[in-house]
N, C-alpha and C positions, 0 to 999 in steps of 0.2 A: 085807925090807919092813917090819920092825918100826918102828912109830911114823910111818909115812908115810901121806899122804893117798892114797886110791884112789877114783877116780870111775869107775863101771862103767856100761856100756850093756848091758842085759839083756833080751833077747827082743823088743825093739822099738827104733825109732829115737829113743829118748829117753834122756838121761843123767840122773844125779842133779842135775846143775847146772840142767837144764831145769825142775826142780821149784820153782825160785824163784817165789814168788807163787802156787803151788798152794794150794788151800783144803783144809785138813784137816777132813773131815766126821765122821770116826769112827775110833777105835782099838779093836781087838778082840784079846783074848788068850785062846787056847785053853789053859787051864791044864795039862791032861793032856799035850798034845803039845808045849807050849812054842812054839806058832805065834802070832806077833804080826802083825797086819795094820793098816797105815796106809791108810785109804781117803781118797784125794785126788782133787780135781777140778782139772784143768789147762785151759788154753785149747784143748788137743787132745782133751779129754774126760776121763772118769774113769780113774784108774789105781789099782793096789794095790801098795804096797811091803810085802813080806812078809819077816819075819825068822824064821828057823828055829832050833829048839832054843835058845830064849831062856833065859839063866841069870839075868839081872838086868835090871830095868826101872826107870828113874827117870823120873817123869812129873809134874814140878811144873806148876802152873797158877796162878802168882802174878802174871802180867802186869806185870813190872817196867817195861816200856816202854809200857804201855797195852794194852787189849784188842785182840786180833787172832786170826783163824783162819788166817792165811796163813803159808806156809813162807818163811823167809828163806834158809836154806842147809842142805844135808844133806852131811855129811862122814863118811868111814869111816877107821878106823885098824886096822891089823893088830896083834893082840896075840900072845901066845905061841902059842895054838892056836885062838883065836877072833877075832872082829871086834868093834870098838866102832862102833856106828852112832849118830851124833848128828844130831838134827833140831832146828835152831834155828828157833824160831817168831818172827814179827815182833813178838810180844808180849815178846820177850826170854827167854822160857822155853826151856830146852834139854831135850828128851826124849832120854835116853841108854839105849841097849840094848846088852847084851853077848850075842852070839849066835854060832852056828856059821857061818851063811851068810845071805844075803838075796837077794831077786830083785825085779824090777820088772816088772809086766805090766799091760797094758790091761785094764780091767774090762769085762765084757760088757754090764752094765746099770748106769746111774747110779741108785742108790737113794736118795741123800741130796742135797738141794739147799740 
């Protein structure tokens, strides 16, 4: 599966493709555990995309296409023993994460509007 795109449905009836136009409200990284959480708001409500055992995070905020808080596309790629998760924002910025695994879950409470 090396180098291939993988779209996953994890724990709910939503795939990463359904996150197009989701609003990114917050990113949090627990440095000690390497847990990175993307807090997103979709038409279905708030969700959290979580990356486990993060080894690398690139998070530019340059807005080459103009300011936006919306997701354009999320893709994954299998590496040797890890995954590359790329979140392309509608601003043109690409948030790239190298992690062991990730999951998508519905958030219990929407804290950011």
